[in-house]
All heavy atoms as an XYZ file, in Angstrom:
519
protein
N     -84.301    -74.934     90.392
C     -83.685    -73.643     90.590
C     -82.659    -73.317     89.506
O     -82.140    -74.222     88.860
C     -83.110    -73.500     91.979
O     -81.874    -74.214     92.047
N     -82.450    -72.016     89.317
C     -81.403    -71.621     88.420
C     -80.132    -71.322     89.089
O     -80.056    -70.371     89.897
C     -81.873    -70.359     87.537
C     -83.084    -70.715     86.777
C     -80.781    -69.875     86.655
C     -83.746    -69.634     85.967
N     -79.105    -72.138     88.847
C     -77.804    -71.963     89.479
C     -76.690    -72.580     88.582
O     -77.064    -73.353     87.687
C     -77.767    -72.672     90.864
O     -77.838    -74.000     90.624
N     -75.466    -72.198     88.780
C     -74.447    -72.790     87.931
C     -74.371    -74.294     87.936
O     -73.814    -74.932     87.027
C     -73.190    -72.200     88.517
C     -73.560    -70.957     89.127
C     -75.031    -71.260     89.691
N     -74.890    -74.897     88.970
C     -74.968    -76.380     89.088
C     -76.102    -77.037     88.281
O     -76.160    -78.225     88.114
C     -75.013    -76.837     90.514
C     -73.864    -76.469     91.362
C     -73.803    -75.040     91.833
O     -74.922    -74.480     91.973
O     -72.750    -74.454     91.991
N     -77.052    -76.209     87.867
C     -78.188    -76.644     87.072
C     -77.816    -76.879     85.607
O     -77.483    -75.912     84.945
C     -79.312    -75.662     87.300
C     -80.615    -76.033     86.546
O     -80.533    -76.459     85.389
N     -81.738    -75.855     87.208
N     -77.860    -78.114     85.099
C     -77.379    -78.341     83.798
C     -78.156    -77.727     82.678
O     -77.588    -77.443     81.607
C     -77.231    -79.873     83.562
C     -76.025    -80.430     84.422
O     -75.073    -79.694     84.648
N     -76.191    -81.683     84.816
N     -79.403    -77.455     82.881
C     -80.257    -76.811     81.978
C     -79.798    -75.387     81.776
O     -79.569    -74.805     80.696
C     -81.750    -76.889     82.266
C     -82.580    -75.963     81.282
C     -82.231    -78.256     82.168
N     -79.516    -74.727     82.869
C     -79.000    -73.349     82.899
C     -77.680    -73.249     82.232
O     -77.432    -72.405     81.362
C     -78.852    -72.880     84.418
C     -78.119    -71.587     84.553
C     -78.669    -70.358     84.352
C     -76.722    -71.612     84.911
C     -77.955    -69.144     84.538
C     -75.999    -70.443     85.046
C     -76.650    -69.222     84.879
O     -75.903    -68.106     85.041
N     -76.801    -74.220     82.588
C     -75.397    -74.260     81.985
C     -75.595    -74.473     80.461
O     -74.902    -73.764     79.675
C     -74.550    -75.357     82.561
C     -73.225    -75.585     81.858
C     -74.371    -75.100     84.032
N     -76.437    -75.306     80.005
C     -76.668    -75.563     78.574
C     -77.154    -74.362     77.881
O     -76.649    -73.869     76.720
C     -77.612    -76.698     78.355
C     -77.883    -77.011     76.996
C     -76.899    -77.690     76.133
C     -79.121    -76.869     76.359
C     -77.164    -77.950     74.820
C     -79.432    -77.173     75.055
C     -78.444    -77.674     74.316
O     -78.697    -78.067     73.003
N     -78.144    -73.704     78.485
C     -78.607    -72.513     77.775
C     -77.679    -71.324     77.798
O     -77.551    -70.589     76.742
C     -79.947    -71.992     78.509
C     -81.100    -72.976     78.206
O     -81.263    -73.539     77.143
N     -82.036    -73.063     79.147
N     -76.880    -71.222     78.821
C     -75.859    -70.150     78.853
C     -74.812    -70.463     77.790
O     -74.228    -69.581     77.119
C     -75.266    -70.059     80.242
C     -74.210    -68.958     80.403
C     -74.704    -67.560     80.051
C     -73.730    -68.967     81.886
N     -74.392    -71.789     77.725
C     -73.453    -72.222     76.697
C     -73.864    -71.750     75.277
O     -73.101    -71.254     74.471
C     -73.086    -73.676     76.758
N     -75.180    -72.099     75.005
C     -75.679    -71.712     73.640
C     -75.689    -70.229     73.461
O     -75.288    -69.822     72.365
C     -77.048    -72.279     73.507
C     -76.989    -73.857     73.487
C     -77.796    -71.688     72.290
C     -78.454    -74.456     73.432
N     -76.044    -69.424     74.448
C     -76.026    -68.045     74.332
C     -74.634    -67.516     74.059
O     -74.464    -66.662     73.095
C     -76.622    -67.360     75.558
C     -76.556    -65.855     75.698
C     -77.594    -65.307     74.620
C     -76.869    -65.411     77.058
N     -73.721    -67.938     74.861
C     -72.311    -67.481     74.615
C     -71.837    -67.951     73.322
O     -71.001    -67.201     72.628
C     -71.438    -67.976     75.764
C     -71.720    -67.480     77.148
C     -70.960    -68.211     78.256
C     -71.329    -66.007     77.177
N     -72.120    -69.161     72.853
C     -71.747    -69.605     71.550
C     -72.281    -68.624     70.466
O     -71.499    -68.282     69.542
C     -72.263    -71.040     71.406
C     -71.726    -71.805     70.258
O     -70.992    -71.260     69.429
O     -71.980    -73.049     70.194
N     -73.483    -68.321     70.501
C     -74.152    -67.489     69.513
C     -73.575    -66.057     69.450
O     -73.572    -65.468     68.375
C     -75.645    -67.332     69.741
C     -76.325    -68.682     69.373
C     -77.848    -68.632     69.461
C     -78.467    -70.013     69.151
N     -79.645    -69.950     68.455
N     -73.125    -65.501     70.611
C     -72.639    -64.169     70.585
C     -71.123    -64.186     70.311
O     -70.463    -63.119     70.311
C     -72.932    -63.380     71.870
C     -74.439    -63.242     72.038
C     -72.376    -63.982     73.078
N     -70.514    -65.306     70.193
C     -69.057    -65.421     69.798
C     -68.132    -65.500     70.961
O     -66.954    -65.387     70.709
N     -68.573    -65.782     72.105
C     -67.700    -65.924     73.275
C     -67.396    -67.405     73.401
O     -67.817    -68.167     74.246
C     -68.288    -65.371     74.530
C     -67.365    -65.424     75.711
O     -66.320    -66.025     75.575
O     -67.665    -64.744     76.738
N     -66.550    -67.901     72.441
C     -66.349    -69.341     72.260
C     -65.552    -69.996     73.356
O     -65.725    -71.157     73.695
C     -65.720    -69.643     70.898
C     -66.721    -69.273     69.806
C     -67.850    -69.987     69.551
C     -66.624    -68.241     68.912
N     -68.607    -69.344     68.486
C     -67.811    -68.327     68.083
C     -65.706    -67.264     68.630
C     -68.038    -67.375     67.084
C     -65.971    -66.285     67.629
C     -67.100    -66.355     66.868
N     -64.637    -69.208     74.033
C     -63.850    -69.835     75.098
C     -64.764    -70.156     76.302
O     -64.632    -71.186     76.971
C     -62.715    -68.906     75.485
O     -63.170    -67.701     76.032
N     -65.685    -69.175     76.611
C     -66.610    -69.445     77.684
C     -67.557    -70.502     77.363
O     -67.952    -71.391     78.200
C     -67.262    -68.169     78.156
C     -66.402    -67.138     78.795
C     -65.934    -67.620     80.127
O     -66.643    -68.182     80.874
N     -64.647    -67.423     80.359
N     -68.105    -70.508     76.116
C     -69.051    -71.510     75.672
C     -68.326    -72.877     75.746
O     -69.036    -73.825     76.230
C     -69.536    -71.241     74.240
N     -67.167    -72.959     75.309
C     -66.478    -74.281     75.277
C     -66.263    -74.843     76.729
O     -66.455    -76.005     77.034
C     -65.045    -74.159     74.612
N     -65.946    -73.878     77.621
C     -65.814    -74.314     79.100
C     -67.102    -74.872     79.597
O     -67.177    -75.902     80.317
C     -65.369    -73.106     79.921
N     -68.276    -74.262     79.280
C     -69.584    -74.726     79.677
C     -69.966    -76.050     79.052
O     -70.461    -76.983     79.691
C     -70.614    -73.656     79.549
C     -70.459    -72.443     80.407
C     -71.539    -71.388     80.025
C     -70.476    -72.787     81.859
N     -69.659    -76.135     77.736
C     -69.965    -77.423     77.015
C     -69.109    -78.501     77.662
O     -69.602    -79.608     77.845
C     -69.636    -77.284     75.536
C     -70.528    -76.482     74.726
C     -70.147    -75.594     73.796
C     -71.967    -76.662     74.877
C     -71.111    -74.903     72.959
C     -72.892    -75.884     74.139
C     -72.465    -75.039     73.169
O     -73.362    -74.389     72.427
N     -67.828    -78.256     77.965
C     -66.980    -79.234     78.654
C     -67.651    -79.702     79.985
O     -67.672    -80.869     80.269
C     -65.624    -78.685     78.847
C     -64.630    -79.710     79.465
C     -64.403    -80.952     78.611
O     -64.136    -80.792     77.505
N     -64.450    -82.146     79.246
N     -68.136    -78.678     80.744
C     -68.770    -79.057     82.011
C     -69.934    -79.928     81.805
O     -70.107    -80.904     82.567
C     -69.210    -77.675     82.635
C     -69.847    -77.793     83.929
C     -70.182    -76.503     84.596
O     -69.602    -75.449     84.318
N     -71.234    -76.446     85.464
N     -70.710    -79.723     80.726
C     -71.829    -80.574     80.453
C     -71.409    -81.970     80.003
O     -72.036    -83.006     80.444
C     -72.718    -79.922     79.345
C     -73.407    -78.665     79.776
C     -73.973    -77.959     78.551
C     -74.648    -79.126     80.722
N     -70.434    -82.108     79.273
C     -69.869    -83.393     78.743
C     -69.458    -84.184     80.112
O     -69.767    -85.358     80.255
C     -68.755    -83.335     77.759
C     -67.986    -84.605     77.619
C     -69.197    -82.773     76.522
N     -68.702    -83.492     80.926
C     -68.258    -84.175     82.140
C     -69.476    -84.604     83.075
O     -69.429    -85.680     83.655
C     -67.391    -83.283     82.941
C     -65.997    -83.090     82.203
C     -65.181    -81.979     82.874
O     -65.466    -81.443     83.859
O     -64.017    -81.779     82.244
N     -70.514    -83.686     83.130
C     -71.673    -84.093     83.851
C     -72.388    -85.363     83.268
O     -72.727    -86.213     83.979
C     -72.681    -82.848     83.889
N     -72.487    -85.370     82.029
C     -72.944    -86.525     81.305
C     -72.247    -87.798     81.585
O     -72.752    -88.921     81.804
N     -70.902    -87.648     81.627
C     -69.964    -88.773     81.890
C     -70.189    -89.374     83.314
O     -69.991    -90.525     83.626
C     -68.496    -88.450     81.623
C     -68.198    -88.266     80.250
C     -66.841    -87.736     79.961
O     -66.132    -87.281     80.891
O     -66.403    -87.731     78.735
N     -70.656    -88.421     84.218
C     -70.875    -88.862     85.614
C     -72.299    -89.460     85.767
O     -72.742    -89.803     86.873
C     -70.782    -87.629     86.547
C     -69.337    -87.126     86.755
C     -69.301    -86.155     87.961
N     -70.074    -84.911     87.653
C     -69.759    -83.841     87.025
N     -68.546    -83.698     86.560
N     -70.630    -82.861     86.906
N     -73.050    -89.446     84.671
C     -74.368    -89.952     84.711
C     -75.502    -88.997     85.081
O     -76.632    -89.339     85.195
N     -75.071    -87.693     85.093
C     -76.042    -86.643     85.420
C     -76.984    -86.410     84.114
O     -76.509    -86.640     82.990
C     -75.399    -85.385     85.778
C     -74.633    -85.421     87.079
C     -73.891    -84.163     87.381
O     -74.380    -83.090     86.957
O     -72.949    -84.167     88.094
N     -78.159    -85.969     84.377
C     -79.086    -85.611     83.275
C     -78.586    -84.365     82.712
O     -78.367    -83.320     83.387
C     -80.526    -85.464     83.908
O     -81.311    -85.119     82.815
N     -78.460    -84.379     81.316
C     -78.147    -83.125     80.623
C     -79.163    -82.904     79.557
O     -79.796    -83.904     79.086
C     -76.728    -83.193     80.068
C     -76.560    -84.428     79.231
C     -75.631    -83.162     81.176
C     -75.120    -84.509     78.465
N     -79.461    -81.682     79.122
C     -80.599    -81.389     78.296
C     -80.463    -81.647     76.830
O     -81.350    -81.345     76.004
C     -80.746    -79.897     78.564
C     -79.424    -79.370     78.935
C     -78.796    -80.449     79.629
N     -79.345    -82.252     76.418
C     -79.167    -82.635     75.019
C     -78.322    -83.849     74.977
O     -77.745    -84.315     76.024
C     -78.357    -81.439     74.284
N     -78.218    -84.488     73.859
C     -77.374    -85.640     73.726
C     -75.958    -85.304     73.937
O     -75.377    -84.347     73.420
C     -77.490    -86.267     72.304
C     -78.831    -87.000     72.037
C     -78.824    -87.631     70.691
N     -77.489    -88.039     70.421
C     -76.998    -88.312     69.192
N     -77.776    -88.169     68.138
N     -75.712    -88.583     68.993
N     -75.234    -86.121     74.695
C     -73.865    -85.887     75.082
C     -72.971    -85.879     73.792
O     -72.157    -84.938     73.705
C     -73.278    -86.931     76.046
C     -71.934    -86.677     76.526
C     -71.484    -87.622     77.568
O     -72.316    -88.252     78.304
N     -70.227    -87.831     77.714
N     -73.295    -86.684     72.910
C     -72.547    -86.664     71.602
C     -72.703    -85.349     70.833
O     -71.720    -84.874     70.272
C     -73.005    -87.864     70.744
N     -73.902    -84.790     70.825
C     -74.059    -83.407     70.186
C     -73.274    -82.332     70.841
O     -72.705    -81.472     70.182
C     -75.578    -83.125     70.109
C     -76.405    -84.015     69.272
O     -75.766    -84.776     68.375
O     -77.615    -84.126     69.458
N     -73.341    -82.357     72.153
C     -72.554    -81.336     72.907
C     -71.065    -81.556     72.667
O     -70.382    -80.562     72.423
C     -72.879    -81.421     74.425
C     -74.356    -81.123     74.697
C     -71.960    -80.520     75.183
C     -74.820    -81.420     76.098
N     -70.575    -82.790     72.627
C     -69.154    -83.067     72.412
C     -68.819    -82.623     71.017
O     -67.715    -82.071     70.769
C     -68.832    -84.598     72.632
C     -67.317    -84.929     72.392
C     -66.470    -84.208     73.411
O     -66.675    -84.429     74.600
N     -65.597    -83.406     72.914
N     -69.651    -82.871     70.038
C     -69.461    -82.502     68.645
C     -69.293    -80.920     68.507
O     -68.351    -80.472     67.857
C     -70.557    -83.019     67.762
C     -70.363    -82.627     66.227
C     -71.455    -83.212     65.448
O     -72.060    -84.284     65.751
O     -71.843    -82.566     64.478
N     -70.166    -80.182     69.178
C     -70.083    -78.748     69.159
C     -68.757    -78.313     69.837
O     -68.095    -77.361     69.408
C     -71.319    -78.093     69.812
C     -71.358    -76.552     69.644
C     -71.277    -76.048     68.264
N     -71.223    -74.654     68.129
C     -70.760    -74.016     67.140
N     -70.588    -74.660     65.953
N     -70.660    -72.730     67.118
N     -68.501    -78.858     70.951
C     -67.196    -78.505     71.697
C     -65.990    -78.751     70.823
O     -65.079    -77.892     70.725
C     -67.130    -79.385     72.968
C     -65.945    -79.203     73.825
C     -65.736    -77.761     74.279
C     -65.975    -80.182     75.076
N     -65.948    -79.917     70.169
C     -64.827    -80.259     69.231
C     -64.706    -79.190     68.175
O     -63.604    -78.740     67.781
C     -64.944    -81.611     68.753
O     -65.023    -82.559     69.753
C     -63.825    -82.011     67.750
N     -65.823    -78.822     67.567
C     -65.908    -77.848     66.449
C     -65.335    -76.470     66.947
O     -64.519    -75.932     66.305
C     -67.338    -77.690     65.969
C     -67.490    -76.586     64.905
C     -67.180    -76.899     63.619
C     -67.860    -75.379     65.217
C     -67.325    -75.967     62.651
C     -68.006    -74.311     64.278
C     -67.701    -74.650     62.975
N     -65.781    -75.996     68.122
C     -65.368    -74.745     68.638
C     -63.809    -74.773     68.898
O     -63.071    -73.909     68.458
C     -66.047    -74.349     69.944
C     -67.514    -74.069     69.661
C     -65.417    -73.176     70.678
C     -68.411    -73.873     70.878
N     -63.424    -75.814     69.522
C     -61.968    -75.930     69.812
C     -61.126    -76.025     68.632
O     -60.033    -75.388     68.472
C     -61.705    -77.160     70.721
C     -62.174    -76.922     72.155
C     -61.835    -78.144     72.995
N     -62.153    -77.823     74.351
C     -62.295    -78.728     75.295
N     -62.146    -79.997     74.999
N     -62.549    -78.436     76.556
N     -61.547    -76.763     67.587
C     -60.783    -76.807     66.342
C     -60.801    -75.558     65.550
O     -59.835    -75.254     64.779
C     -61.193    -77.984     65.468
O     -62.552    -77.771     65.041
N     -61.810    -74.827     65.601
C     -61.926    -73.494     64.805
C     -61.398    -72.325     65.505
O     -60.907    -71.420     64.874
C     -63.377    -73.324     64.341
C     -63.715    -74.293     63.233
O     -63.210    -74.204     62.167
N     -64.605    -75.157     63.532
N     -61.435    -72.325     66.866
C     -60.990    -71.127     67.621
C     -59.371    -71.065     67.579
O     -58.848    -69.994     67.612
C     -61.482    -71.149     68.967
O     -61.002    -72.259     69.716
N     -58.787    -72.217     67.298
C     -57.292    -72.297     67.223
C     -56.895    -71.479     65.959
O     -55.827    -70.843     65.890
C     -56.838    -73.699     67.148
C     -55.332    -73.765     66.821
C     -57.082    -74.414     68.554
N     -57.661    -71.578     64.898
C     -57.352    -70.975     63.658
C     -57.672    -69.427     63.614
O     -57.392    -68.820     62.595
C     -58.039    -71.675     62.497
C     -57.608    -73.087     62.505
O     -56.482    -73.451     62.723
N     -58.575    -74.012     62.098
N     -58.373    -68.938     64.557
C     -58.754    -67.471     64.436
C     -57.639    -66.541     64.943
O     -56.853    -66.920     65.867
C     -60.027    -67.226     65.382
C     -61.264    -68.008     64.896
C     -62.423    -67.456     65.592
C     -63.728    -68.234     65.215
N     -63.905    -68.616     63.849
N     -57.519    -65.451     64.325
C     -56.528    -64.556     64.700
C     -57.069    -63.644     65.845
O     -58.157    -63.190     65.801
C     -56.128    -63.578     63.448
C     -55.092    -62.527     63.861
C     -55.628    -64.476     62.307
N     -56.270    -63.529     66.915
C     -56.730    -62.776     68.029
C     -56.373    -61.224     67.924
O     -55.450    -60.811     67.438
C     -56.105    -63.259     69.301
C     -56.513    -64.752     69.589
S     -58.177    -64.816     70.165
C     -58.419    -66.600     70.181
């Protein structure tokens, strides 16, 4: 089913938000996926890749002028 608890849904939504520039929401969802992976849940991408994107967003969004 498609629900906020579905990690495939969360992953796809994170990618969509990332692509449209809503980095704070994307980062929150990527963080949710990293935590799910740490709990041993199945996630649709390598946890290291998701963590890498999360780190990139966080490090670059700090430098953006609001």
